[in-house]
N, C-alpha and C positions, 0 to 999 in steps of 0.2 A: 610653561611658556611654549614647550614643543608642541602641545596639543592645540594651542591658540594659533600657532603658525600653520600647523597641518590643516586645521579647519579653513583658514584663510586661503591656503593654497588650493585646497579642494574646490572652494568657491570660484577662485580665479579660473580654474579649469572649466567649470560650468559657464562662466561669463564668456570665455573665449570661444566655447562651442556655440553659444548663442550669437555671439558676434559673427562667426563664420556663416551661420544660417542667414543672418540678417544681410551680410554682404552678398551672398549668393542670390538671395531674393531681389535685392536692389539691381543687381547685374542682369537679372532676367525679367525686369519689369515690362519690357517690350517684347518678350517671347511669346508668340501665340500659345494658348493652351498650357502655359507654365502654371504649376501648382505650388503655392507657397510652402517653403520649408518650415516646420514647427517643431519645437522640443516636445518630446512625449515621454510618459512613463518614468517620472522621477521615483527613485527608490533609494533605500539604504542598504549598504553591504557591510557585513561584519568581517573584518580581517582578523583572523585568530593569531595568537602569539606564534611567531616562527623565527627561529634563530636569533632569540633575544630582542626581537622587535615587539614593542608594546602593542596590544590589541587596539584596533581602531574601528570606528564605524564612519564610513564615508559615503557620500552621495553618489549615486549612479543613475544613468539614463540609457533607454534604448533610443538610438538615432534612426533616422529614415522616415519620421512622421511627416505628413503634409496635409495641407487644408484641401478639403473636398468641395469647398465653395465654388460654385460656378463663376467664371469670369464674365465680364460683359460681352454681348454679341455685337460684332461689327458687320454691317451689310456691305460686302465688297463687290457683289455681283460678278465675282470672278468664278467661272465654272469649276476651277480647280481648287477652290477654297471650300472646305467641309468643317462642319462643326456638329457636335452632339446636341440634340434637343434637350436631353436631361443627362442621366447617368450613362456612362459607357466609355470605352477606350478602343483606339486603333491597336492592332497588334503589329509590332515593328520588329525589324532586325537591326539593332544598333550597329554602328561602324565597327565597334569592338567585339561584334559577334553575340550570339545568344538571342533569346526572345524577350521582349519587354512590352510594356503598355505605354500608350501616350495619348494625350488629348490634342496634340499639335496637328492642325489640319491645313496648313498652307502647303498644298501639294505641288509638285513639279515632276518632270520627267528628265531622266539623265540622257546622255548622248546615245546610249544603246536602248533607250525606251523603258528603262525601269522606273516604276512609280516611287517616288521619294518624298519625305517631308522636308520642311524648309531647312532642317539641320543635316540633311543628307542621309537620314535613316531610311531603310527600305520599308515600304508598306507591304504587308504580306496578305495573301488571299486566305480563304477559309481552310485551305490545305496547308498553310503555313510555308508557302512558296512565294518568292518575289513575283510582282506583277509586271508584265511587259505590255506597254501601251504601243500600238502601231502608230505610225504617222496618220493624223486624222484631220478631217474637215471640221468636225464637232465632237464634243464629248459630254456626256451627262452621267449623273450618279443617281440612282434611286434611293429613297430613304432607308432601304435595307442594305445598301452598299453595292448593288449591281452597277457594273460599269458598262455603258453602251457607247460605242463610237461609230461615226461614219468615216471610214478610212478614205485616204486621199485617192486610192485607185477605184473606189466604188462610184457607180453612176449616181448623179445628184438625186434621182428619184428612189434610190435603194434605201430600205430601212436600216436603222442603226443595228449594229451587231452587238450581242452580248458577250463581252470577252472575258469576264471574270467577276468575282465577288470579293470586295474588301472585307477582311476579317475584322470583326468587332467583338468586343467582350464586355459583358455587363456582369460584375461580381454578384454571386449569390449572397444571401444574408449569412453573415458570420465569416466570410472570406476576408482575410487580412491583407491589405496592400501596404507595400513599404518601398521607399526609394533606396536603391542600392547605392554602393559607393560611387558608381559611375553616373548617378543622378537619374537614372531611368527607373520607372515604376515596375515592380514585380510582385508576385504573390508570395506571401511569407507563410511557411508552415513550421510547426514545432515537431522535432523528431521525438523518439522515445526517451532520449537522454536530456531533453529540455533544450536542445540547441535550435537556433533558427536556421532553416534551410529554404531554399528557393522552391516554390511549388510550380507544378506544370500548368501552362496557360493553354487552354482549349477554347477557341472561338465558339460563341453560342448564338451570334447574330440576333440578339435580343434588344439592341439599341437602335435608335432612329436618327438618321443623319439629315442635316440641312445643307443644301447647296447654295453657294454664294455668300456663306457667312463664315466669319472667324471668331473663335472664342479668344478673348484677350487674356492676358496673365491676371490671376486674381490677387496679385500683390498690391497692398495699399501703400503707396510711397510715403505718405505722411506718417503713417503708423510705424513703418520701418525706420524712418528718420528718428522718430521719438524713442523707439527702442535702442537705436545707436547711441543717443545721448544718454539714456538711462544706464546702459551698459558701461559706458565710459565712466559715469560717476561711480558706479559700483566698483569697477576695477580700481579706480583711484583710492577708493575707501579701503579696499582690502590690501592694496600696497601699503598704505599707512599702518594698517593692523599688523602686517608682517614686520615693518620697521619698528613698531612699538614693542612687539614680542622680542625682537633682537635686543632692543635697548633695555628692556626689563631683565632679560637673561644676562646681559653684560653687567648691569647693576647688581644683580644678585651674586654673580661670580666675583665681582669686586668686593662685596661685603664679606663673602666667605674668605678672601684673601687678606682682609683687614687684620692688623695686630690685635691680638686678644681674642680673636674668634676661634 
């Protein structure tokens, strides 16, 4: 009966992880460039006998997977909205530090002129430095990420100035991307001991940008709601299994205590 309960508890853990991913997806259904969280790499782990505990085989998974499917394109005609024509990522500095990748292209400038995305993460240049945008009359972005502005102090007939290059990254074949615990996308590498480590992000400027477009989230609301209902049913089923295992265990113990046994 112990093994029956252990199996049910292990399944409950998986269901709760799925529900967490589903909830996160639904919460970000309107976030530009958001990539749907998905469960990946189911496997089995053998737990050997240790300090009297019976051996177990339990399910395990690697978290951090996400859908690469492109979201729908929205034509906003906003010069600060950028989207990737196909594969590619902005290189950003999240609020909590470090370097990460993002498809979010609703850009804005801070009070001191730093170029940010809609979540307040810094958009970096090809030297991995923050981009400072001067006060401008107009701003344009080339498909390669070159930033050209007509500054407020320039004469109307003056040509736009090239003030920097937005860092973009297109993964080479075989490169593994993974969402970290903070929700940002990073490169995953495996060290000599088989442990997952964060790889270095080096902009390669191989992606093409579209100006005046936003990529929407690739989350399917109907699909996520169906998943929620399915996970709820499975959760209830496994709770009943644990209760049944407890009842069978108590019945067996009662029989063992009966006179004549």
